[in-house]
N, C-alpha and C positions, 0 to 999 in steps of 0.2 A: 957752565958751558959743557964740561965733560959729562955731566948728568944728562944733558939734552942729547948729546951724541950717542951716549950709551942707550938711551931710550929709543932713538931712531934705529940704531943697529939691532936692538932687541926686537923692535917691531918688524924690521926687515926679515929677521930670522924666523919670526912667527909666521909672516906672510909666506915665506918660502916653504916652511915646514907644513903648514896647514893648507896651502894653496888658497889663492884669493877667493875662489868659488866656494870653498868650504870654511872660510874664516868665521862667518856668522854661526855656523854649526859648531865649530871648534870653541867658540866663545859662549855657546848655549843660548844664542839669540833666536834660533829657529825652533819651531814646534817639532814635535815628534814626526809628524807627517812631512813637513818641509825638510827635515834632516834626512829622513829615509829617501825622499826623492833626490836630494842633492848627492847622496852617497852613490847612487847608481847601481848598487848591488842588491836592492830590495824591490825591484820592479814588479815581481809577482805579488809580493806582499802589498805594495801600494795599489795594484790593480784590484786585489781582493778587498782591501779596505774601502776603496771607492765603490766597488760592486755591492758591498754589504751596507753601504751608507754610513760608515763610521768615520769619515774624514772630519766632519765637524766635531764629533766627540773627541777624537784624538788630537785635534787642533785646539781644543778647549783648555780651560785653565788648569785642570788636573790638580795635583801632579799625578802622573802615571809612570809605571815602570813597564816597559815592553821588552819581552824576550822575543827578539825579532829574527825569524829564520831568513837566511839569505836566499837568493835565487837558486843557488846550488842545492840548498836544503829542500826547496820545493821540487827540484828536478829529481830528487831521490824517491818521490812518491810514485806509486804505480801509474803507468800510462793511462791517461784519461781522467785521473783523479781531480786534477785542477779544473779541467773543463766542467766536470760534473758538479764540483763545489760552486763554481761561478754561476751555475744554474739553480742552485739550492741555497737561497739567501739565508734561511733559518739555520741550516747546518753550518754554512760558511761563517755566519755571525758567531755561532757557538764556538767554533774552532778559533776564530780570531780573538774573541774575548777571553779565551783560555790562555792566551799569550800575554795578557795584560793584568797587572797587579795595581790596585789603587795605592797611591802614595809613591814617594821617591825612595826606592830601595837601592842603595849603592852596593857595589861589589863587597865592600868590607862588612856590610850587613848580611848579604846573601850567604856568605861562607859560614855564618853562624846559625843559619836557619835549616830546618828539616823539611819545611813545607811553606807554601805561600798561597793564600786564598786569592783566586783570580776573580776578575770582574764577572765571569759567567757563573760564579758561585761554587765551582769545584776547586780543589787544591792541587797545585803542582808539587811533586816530590822533589826535594833538593838534597843532593848528596855531594860530598867532597871526598875524593880519594886520590892520594898521591898528588895533591895540588890541582887536580882537575875538578871543576864544578860541573855537575850534571843537573839538568832540569828535566825531570822525567827521563827520557832516553836521549835527550839532546845535550851535546857538549857546549858549554859556554866558551866561545872562541875570542870574544872581545867584550870588554866591560866599560861601564861608565861613560857612554857617549852622552854628554850633557845636552839637554834641550831646554827651551824656555818653560816647558810644561812637564818636565820629568826627565827620565833617563832611559836609554836603550842599552840592552845587553844583547849581543849578537850570538845566535845559536846555530848549530850546524844541521838541525833537523826540525821538521814540523812536529810539534807535540799535539796529541789528540786527547780530548776529554773522554770520559767514560761514555 
């Protein structure tokens, strides 16, 4: 009986901590795209993924590792950049796939890497200094958001391929 109560209390704590709307994401039951939509801080990224026609791919089996720029990261781009990219599907796709690594690469793995080959064929440079992980010129600000088809690491800037 005590175990059942403990389980119920633990479940209640998880629900409060994760929020019921984000429980599936917290448990890794949502895809990368569903998790990004539920988070509410990746609206520009989600719009770009939809425009580029990558929703089906990033909702597929994977696994994928996505270095996901927040809306604030997109806001740092020069004025008009986002609008121009949304009109240039080829360039937009190249930039978005530069944020994606094939396979599930957790934070504990990332910190031991110096680069990662992206889905677009180019490599991201990874550095660690004073406990801060950088992917190209973007700082990793949150790690290991588990999804049913991979993992998301949140970054504070949009990284651009050569």
